[in-house]
MIVEX-914648 format. One record per atom (N, C-alpha, C): x, z, y. Coordinates in steps of 0.02 Angstrom, whole numbers, plus 50000, padded with zeros to 5 digits. Layout:
# residues N
XZY;...
//
This chain:
# residues 427
490795140049536;490415135049498;490205137949431;489655135249403;489435137449337;489845134249284;489805137249223;490195134549168;489995127649146;489405125449165;489175118849143;489345113249191;489665114849248;489815109649297;490375105149273;490385098749294;490915094249273;491605096649292;491695099449354;492355101649374;492585107549333;492115111949312;492305117549269;492525115149201;492175110049176;492375107149111;493065104149115;493205100749171;493875097949181;494395103449183;494215109049218;494675114649224;494865117349157;494385117749110;494525120549044;494965115849003;495035109549025;495455104848988;496185106748989;496365111249035;497055113749035;497395112749102;497815117749120;498165117549184;498645111749190;498885109249135;499365103749138;499015096949149;498385096549130;498035090149134;497705089049202;497375094249228;496975093049288;497385090849349;498005093249359;498385090449415;498445082849413;498485080049353;498515072749347;497825069549354;497295073349337;496615071049350;496515070249426;496775075049465;496735074549538;497075068149562;497665066749536;498025060649555;497605054549538;497295054649478;496885048949458;496275047949503;495935053449519;495355053049563;495545050449632;496095053049659;496295051049726;496625044149726;496855041849668;497135035049663;496605029949684;495995030849660;495465026149678;495255026749751;495305032849778;495155033649850;495685029949890;496315030649870;496855027149905;496755019549900;496545017249842;496405010049834;495875007749883;495325011449887;494785009549933;495015010150005;495435015050020;495685016050088;496045009850113;496495007250072;496885001450094;496514994850084;496094994450033;495724988250021;495264986750080;494894991850102;494404990750155;494734988850221;495334991650234;495664989850297;496034983150291;496264981450230;496684975550220;496294969050218;495674969350195;495284963150186;495264958750248;495204961950305;495134958250367;495734953750381;496334955850359;496934952050375;496944945150342;496564944250288;496554937850253;495914933850265;495424936750300;494764933550306;494654930350374;495184929850413;495114927050481;494814920050480;495064915650435;494824908750434;494074908350421;493824912450375;493114912450359;492694915250416;492944920550446;492564924050497;492534920350564;493064916550580;493084913150644;492564907550650;492294905450594;491754900450596;491144903450631;491024909950620;490454913350650;490624917150713;491264919350719;491484923250776;492074919650808;491934915650859;492424910950887;493044914350916;492974920550940;493554923950970;494134924850922;493994924750857;494514925850807;494984919750800;494814914150831;495274908450829;495904909750869;495874914450915;496444916350957;496864921650920;497504920250906;497934924850869;498014931550906;498014931250973;498074937451012;497464941851002;496874938751001;496254942650988;496264945650918;496514941750871;496544944250802;497024950150798;497594949650834;498064955250837;497744961450868;497334960450920;496974966050951;496504969450901;496154965350862;495674967950814;496034972050760;496614969550738;496984973150687;497294979550716;497524979250778;497884984850806;497434990550831;496804989050849;496364994450873;496264999650818;496224997350756;496185002050700;496785006750700;497375003850711;497995007850707;498045012750765;497855010550826;497885015150882;497415021150872;496805019850852;496325025250841;496555029650782;496765026450728;497015029950669;497585034750689;498045032150731;498605036250752;498405042050796;497955040850843;497725046150888;497385051850851;497005050050800;496625055050763;497055058850712;497595055850689;497985058550633;498215065750641;498505067750699;498715074850704;498125079650698;497565077950730;496975082250724;496715082350652;496745076550619;496525076050549;496945080550505;497605080650517;498045084950478;497905092350491;497805094150554;497655101050571;496995103350540;496495098950539;495865100650508;495955101650432;496355097150401;496465097650329;496805104150308;497205107050354;497535113350339;497065119350345;496455118150371;496005123750387;495325123350354;495145117750323;494485117050292;494575114550220;494015113950185;494035111350116;494245104050117;494815102650085;495055095750083;494625091350039;494305094349989;493845090549947;493305087349989;492965091350030;492395088850068;492625084350126;493225085650150;493505081250201;493635074250172;493895074050111;494035067650078;493375064050062;492895067750035;492245064750017;491915061750080;491895065650134;491575063250195;491925057250225;492595057550225;492985052050251;492855045550213;492875045950147;492755040150105;492065037150118;491555041450121;490875038950130;490805035350197;491085038250249;491005035250316;491365028550321;492005028150298;492345021750307;492045016450261;491755018450204;491415013650161;490775011050195;490425015650229;489815013650265;490005008850322;490575010050354;490805005550407;490974998650378;491304998550321;491454992150288;490814988450272;490324991950246;489664988950233;489374986150298;489424989850352;489144987650416;489484981650445;490134980750429;490494974950455;490204968450428;489874968850371;489554962950343;488964960450384;488734964650431;488174962750474;488394961350546;489054961750560;489304960650628;489204953250647;489004952250710;488884945450735;489324943650794;489654948650824;490074947450883;490754950750874;491234948450914;491894951350914;491864958750935;491434960250984;491364967151007;491124971850953;490664969550912;490414973650857;490964974950806;491344969850789;491904970750743;492414975650771;492554974950835;493044979150868;492834986550865;492194987850879;491944994650877;491964997550807;491774993550758;491774995850689;492474997350664;492964993150683;493654994450664;493905001050695;493675002550755;493865008850787;493585014750748;492955014350728;492645019750688;492995020450621;493185014850591;493555015050528;494215018650538;494535017750595;495165021250608;495085028750608;494525031150637;494385038350637;494285040950566;493855037750529;493675040250462;494255039750412;494645034350415;495195033650367;495765038350384;495845040150447;496385044750467;496305051550434;495695053450417;495565060050389;495815060550317;495925054850284;496075055150212;496795056850194;497285053050219;497975053550194;498275060550199;498245063950257;498525070850259;498185075450209;497525075050203;497165079350156;497335077650084;497345071150068;497475069050000;498185070849977;498685069550019;499365070949999;499505078449995;499215082350041;499335089650037;498985092549976;498415089749956;498075092049896;498485090549834;498785084649832;499225082849776;499835087449775;500125088849834;500705093149837;500545100249813;499925102549824;499725109149798;499685109249722;499455103749693;499375103549621;500025101749584;500485098349619;501115096249588;501705099249626;502065103549594;502625106849626;503265105349587;503805104849624;504475104049595;504545097649554;504535098149487;504755092649445;504315086449444;503685087149461;503245081249458;503005078849526;503245081849580;502965080349646;503065073149667;503685070649664;503805063749687;503445058649644;503435059949578;503085055249534;502345055249548;502055061249558;501335061649573;501165058049638;501565059349690;501455055949754;501555048449746;502065046549707;502195039449696;501625035949661;501355039149609;500785036149574;500185035349621;500075040549662;499535040049711;499645034149759;500275033149779;500425027749825;500295020949794;500335020449727;500185014049695;499455012149706;499015017149716;498325015749733;498265012049799;498695014049848;498705010549912;498915003349902;499425002349860;499664995549849;499154991249812;498814994449764;498284990849728;497724988749776;497554993349821;497044991749871;497264986149917;497914986249935;498184980949976;498144974249940;498304974349875;498294968049836;497584965449829;497114969849812;496414967749805;496134965349872;496334968849925;496134966649992;496374959650007;496944957649977;497204950949987;496754945549959;496294947549914;495824942749886;495194942149928;495194945549986;494614945150030;494434938050047;494944934050064;494814927050081;494544923150022;494794924749962;494574921249902;493844922849887;493664929249892;492964931349880;492514928349934;492764928449996;492364925650051;492244918250042;492744914650014;492664907550003;492154906149948;492124910749898;491644909849843;490944911849863;490884916949905;490224919349925;490164918750001;490324924050037;490354923950110;490734930150132;490994930050193;491364935950217;490884941750226;490254940350243;489764945750250;489644949350184;489554945450130;489424948350064;490024952350039;490634949950056;491244953450036;491264960450065;491154961050130;491154967650162;490594972050134;490014969350126;489444973250102;489554975850031;489814971649988;489914973549918;490434979049910;491014978249943;491534983349937;491324989849971;490934989450024;490684995450057;490244999550011;489804996249974;489364999649926;489765003149871;490294999949848;490715002949795;491005009649820;491255009749881;491545015849908;491045021449915;490455019949939;489945025149947;489745028049880;489715023949828;489545026349761;490105030849734;490735029049748;491295032949721;491325039949753;491075040549815;491055047149847;490655052149806;490135049749772;489725054149730;490135056649670;490555052349642;490985054349586;491465059949607;491735059349668;492185064549692;491835071249700;491215071049723;490835077249730;490795080949663;490735077249609;490655080249543;491315082849513;491865079349525;492465080749486;493075083249526;493105082149590;493695084149628;493645091449648;494195095149643;494205102149665;494895103949692;494915109549728;495525112049757;495925116249707;496555117449722;496965122049683;496785129149706;496495133149661;496245139849680;496795144249708;497395143849679;497935148049704;498105146249776;498135139749790;498285137549859;497725139549907;497105139049884;496535140849926;496575148249944;496735152549894;496785159749907;497345161249957;497905157649951;498455158649998;498235156850069;497875151350075;497645149250141;497135154350169;496715157050126;496235162150149;496595168350174;497115170450138;497495176250161;497825174950228;498085168850236;498395167050300;497875167150356;497275164750341;496745164650392;496535171750410;496495176250360;496315183150374;496855186550417;497495184850402;498045187850439;498025185650512;497795179350522;497785176550590;497085177050621;496645181250592;495955181450614;495885183750686;496355187850709;496305190350777;496565185450829;496855179950806;497125174850851;496625169150856;496515166450915;496035161050923;496255154750887;495785150450865;495965144250831;496425139850872;496325139850939;496745135650982;497465138250980;497555144950983;498225147750980;498555146550913;498145146950859;498415145450793;498665138250789;498265133650817;498455126650816;499085125450856;499125128550915;499725127750957;500335130750923;500225136250887;500785139250850;501035134450796;500575131150762;500765126250710;501195120750740;500965117850795;501335112450827;502015115050854;502005121150881;502625124050906;503155124950852;502945127450794;503405128450738;503685121750714;503265116750711;503495110250686;503985107050735;503825107050799;504245103550847;504865107450867;504905113750847;505525117450857;506015116550798;505785112850748;506185111550688;506555104850697;507215105150703;507605099150715;507515094050658;507485096650597;507395092250539;506745088350544;506215091450572;505575087950578;505625082050626;506025082750680;506135077050725;506475071350688;506965073050647;507315067950608;506835064550559;506395068550527;505905065750481;505425061150518;505235062950579;504795058650618;505095051750629;505735051650649;506045045050660;506135041350594;506345045050543;506435042050477;505795039050451;505225042150467;504575039650444;504335033950488;504445034550554;504165029650601;504515022950599;505175023050595;505545016750599;505365011950542;505355014150479;505145009450426;504415007550430;504015011350468;503305009550475;503235002850511;503725001050552;503694994650587;503664988850538;504164988150493;504104982750444;503554983950393;503394990350380;502864991850332;502194989050356;502014990450419;501384987850445;501434980450459;502024977950475;502104970750487;501934966850423;502154969350366;502004965850303;501264966450286;500954972150301;500244972950286;499814968150327;499974967450391;499534963850436;499734956550448;500384954950440;500604948150458;500934944350401;501084947650345;501414943950291;501004938150264;500334938850256;499954932950234;500034927050281;500054928350347;500154922950395;500854920050388;501364924350378;502044921950369;502104917650306;501794919750251;501794915750190;501464909050203;500914909150238;500554902950252;500974898150293;501304900750346;501704896450390;502344894050356;502694898550321;503344896850292;503274892250231;502734893050194;502654889150132;502124883750137;501794883350194;501284878150203;500684879050159;500474885450148;499904886850104;499284888350145;498704886950117;498084889050149;498014896650141;497634899750186;497604907050186;497284909850123;496834906250090;496524908950029;497024909249972;497604905649978;498144906149930;498694910749955;498854910150020;499394914150050;499224921650049;498574923350061;498384930350063;498524933949997;498244931549941;498394934749877;499134934549859;499474928949873;500184928349856;500594933749892;500454934849956;500834939749995;500674946849973;500034948449968;499854955349953;500014957349881;499934952649834;500094954249765;500854955149757;501244950949789;501974951549785;502204958449808;501954960649866;502144967249892;501864972849849;501234972049827;500904977449790;501244978649722;501374973349685;501674974049619;502374976849624;502774974249670;503464976649677;503474983849703;503014985549748;502984992449773;502784997249718;502334994949674;502144999049616;502765000849575;503184995949563;503814997149527;504255002049566;504285000949632;504715005149674;504515012449675;503865013949680;503665020949683;503765024549616;503665020949562;503775024049496;504515025449486;504945020449500;505665021349494;505905026749542;505675026349605;505875031149655;505635038149640;505035038849613;504765045349596;505155048649539;505275044849486;505635047649428;506355049249448;506685044649483;507385045749504;507435051849549;506985052549597;507005058149643;506895064849608;506385065149565;506235071349530;506815073649486;507195068849459;507765070749417;508375072349459;508485068349511;509085069249553;509065075949589;508475078049612;508425084149652;508585090349610;508545089849544;508725095549501;509475096849504;509865091549516;510595092149519;510855092749591;510475089849638;510695089749708;510075089849752;510025094849797;509435095549839;509325089549885;509835085549896;509765079549938;509575073449897;509415074549833;509245068949789;508655064849814;508155068349841;507565064649867;507765060549928;508195063349969;508415059850030;508835053750011;509285054449963;509695048849941;509255043349910;508755045349872;508305040349842;507945036349896;507685039849947;507345036450002;507815031750039;508445033950049;508935029750084;509105023450045;509155024049979;509285018149937;508715013149945;508095015749943;507515011349951;507505007750017;507625011450072;507635008250137;508195003250143;508765004750112;509324999950114;509134993250083;508714993350033;508504987150000;508054982850046;507724986050094;507274982150137;507654978150190;508274980050205;508644976550259;508764969250241;509084967650184;509174960450168;508504956950156;508014960450132;507364957250120;507034955050186;507094959050239;506804957150303;507164951050332;507824950750323;508194944950347;507984938650309;507884939250243;507664933450204;506954931350222;506504936350232;505824934750253;505824930950319;506294932750362;506314929650428;506564922550428;507034921050384;507374914550390;507284909850331;507004912350276;506924907950217;506274904050222;506294897750197;505694893550196;505564890650127;505894893550077;505804891150008;505384896249970;505024893949919;504604898349880;505004903949846;505574902349812;505964907749782;506224912749833;506444910249891;506714914649943;506184919449970;505594916849986;505064920850014;504804925949963;504674923549902;504414928149850;504944933349832;505564931149825;506104935749807;506204941149860;506184939249923;506264944149976;505674948849979;505074946349964;504484950649961;504544955849906;504794953749848;504894958449792;505404963749810;505964961649840;506484966349859;506224971449910;505834968949958;505544973450008;505074978449975;504644976049931;504154980349899;504474985949857;504974984249818;505314989249777;505644994549821;505994992249872;506334996849917;505855001249955;505324998249982;504845002150021;504465007049976;504345005149914;504025009749867;504445015849854;505095014949846;505545020649836;505535025349896;505515022449955;505455026350017;504785030050020;504245026450005;503575029150010;503455035149964;503745034849904;503625040049854;503935046749875;504385046549923;504755052649939;504615055550008;504135052750044;503985055350111;503715062450109;503165063450072;502885070250067;503355075050032;503685073149976;504155077749944;504725079849990;504985075250032;505505077150080;505215081950132;504615080550155;504285085050203;504215092050174;504065092550109;503985099050076;504635103050075;505205099650082;505845103150083;505975106650150;505605104650202;505735107250269;505145110650302;504535109750275;503925112450306;503525116350254;503295122350272;502905126550227;502235123450211;501955125350154;501345122150129;500755122750178;500705128250215;500125129050259;500145124650321;500715121150332;500765116750390;500855109350370;500845107950305;501045101250283;500555095750304;499905097150299;499425092050319;499475090650394;499575096050433;499675095150505;500305090950518;500845092550484;501475088850492;501385081650473;501055080450416;500975073550394;500505069750442;500025073250471;499595070050520;499995067650581;500465071750604;500895069750660;501335063850639;501615064150579;502015058550554;501595052150551;500985052850527;500535047050523;500425044150592;500315048450642;500195046050710;500795041950735;501395044650728;501995041150752;502085034650715;502005034850648;502085028850608;501575023450624;500955025650633;500425020850647;500475018050717;500685022150766;500795019450834;501335014150832;501855015450793;502375010350786;502085004050754;501645004950704;501324999250672;500864995450718;500494999050760;500044995850807;500444991650857;501004994450881;501414990750929;501704984450897;501974985150836;502274979250805;501754974050787;501134976150771;500604971450756;500444967150816;500404970250875;500264966450935;500854962050955;501464964750950;502054960850968;502134954750923;502034955750857;502094950150811;501534945050823;500964947350849;500434942550866;500674937750920;501064940350969;501334936151022;501884931550994;502294934350948;502814930150918;502504924650875;501954926250841;501614921250800;501344915650844;501114917450904;500844912550951;501384907450970;502014909850972;502574905350988;502944902850928;502644903450868;502944901050806;503624904350791;503694910750810;504324914350798;504214920550754;503704920350712;503534926250671;504104928350626;504454923450597;505004925050551;505564928750586;505734926750648;506264930050685;506074937350699;505434938550712;505204945350724;505314949750663;505174947150604;505304950850542;506044952450535;506474947650549;507194948650540;507454954150587;507214954550648;507454959550695;507274966650673;506754967450634;506544974050612;507074977350567;507514973450538;508034976250493;508504980850531;508614979550596;509054983750636;508774990850643;508124991250653;507794997850661;507825001750596;507744998350539;507785001650474;508485004550463;509005000950483;509685003350475;509785009750515;509495010150574;509545016250615;509195022050581;508625020850549;508255026150514;508675029050457;509025024750420;509445027050365;509995031650391;510305029650446;510845033750475;510595040550496;510025040850531;509725047250552;509575051650492;509285048650441;509095052350381;509695055650348;510225051950339;510805054550303;511195059650345;511175058850411;511545063450454;511205070250463;510545070250468;510195076350491;509775079950438;509605076650382;509175079950333;509595083250279;509655089850284;510055093750236;509635099750213;509225098850161;508765104050139;509125109850105;508815115850109;509065121750075;508625123650016;508045120450010;507585121749954;507175115449942;506885114949882;506455109149868;505725110549883;505575116849898;504875118649912;504855124349964;504835122450027;504835127450081;504185131450078;504255138150079;503665142550078;503595146550142;504135147250181;504115151050244;504365146650300;504025146950358;504245143550419;504305148650475;
//
């Protein structure tokens, strides 16, 4: 780049500043990522006036889950691509496409059109998280990694909270205008990323050297080697279960908590949606900051500090799921939502940092893509199952049962994850 380019000017601002600029830039991408997918969960009442199939809870569960199935299927390939191409342009392209899809949803007239657009959104959004988190991990090493990842995760929570206002905006204007407006915002932000986002040059050079070393090996063999190394690592199997099991209540709260708030508290969806998403988002924000700072400090004294921090967070979600399932009072529901958010935030802030303890940097996006696939498949399954439970007015009991799976994840994590370094460089 020339000396007059915006990214070059940012680079001259200092090596200590730009890594946090990356977090800030990607924070808004994360916000848009979750906002665009979350809006639909609160806009069912408005949309079913025009699209009658949405009156059926099972159909609504299908619409929410198709995104997750496609997202999950694409995730391993998305991670593998992110390990081999420019993550900047992958992120820019991903953002632009899912924003265009959001814009297009404002023109949907049938259930089939919505279903197809949600599927395309699953493809485009799957490309972001592995690329974004591996880019942050390249810029933040050791002492700031969990905090940087945690701050980025707050963008997801902010997007989830703003998405909760989808029903409110739709009531004031229309659901069509809501999709169109937010879609335009995302497409415009993609231009900002083109100007200011850049890769870590040292990491790029390392990846180039690795590609030159493997130049005589076909891309397919390289990809198979990556998967082979990951799946021969016992710790990676433990991380997969540790990541997937909490994804069940994680996706349950994203997709069904507004409905649970509405049913348990007798609220209309335009009130229940913001109440549910803001409760989780604000408390999760607190959780990732606390979990990030605690983990970064604890790991200096004990290499299992990140693992212990994640276990503490998951432990907090167990009583919260039981309360969400059986409480019908405002303090009980809100309190359990706060407890869940704080605990899940502490868990969320440490996923990529824990992965970095067991997987070398050149395989991390691929590894996280596989983790995303397993977690999202679990989320897709629980979304459909809870749709059936909601049909029988047993949604709360479904939430309570998820606490058993979380307890199993904590046990696996503590038994099998024993890191020897905080930043694996060789696999």
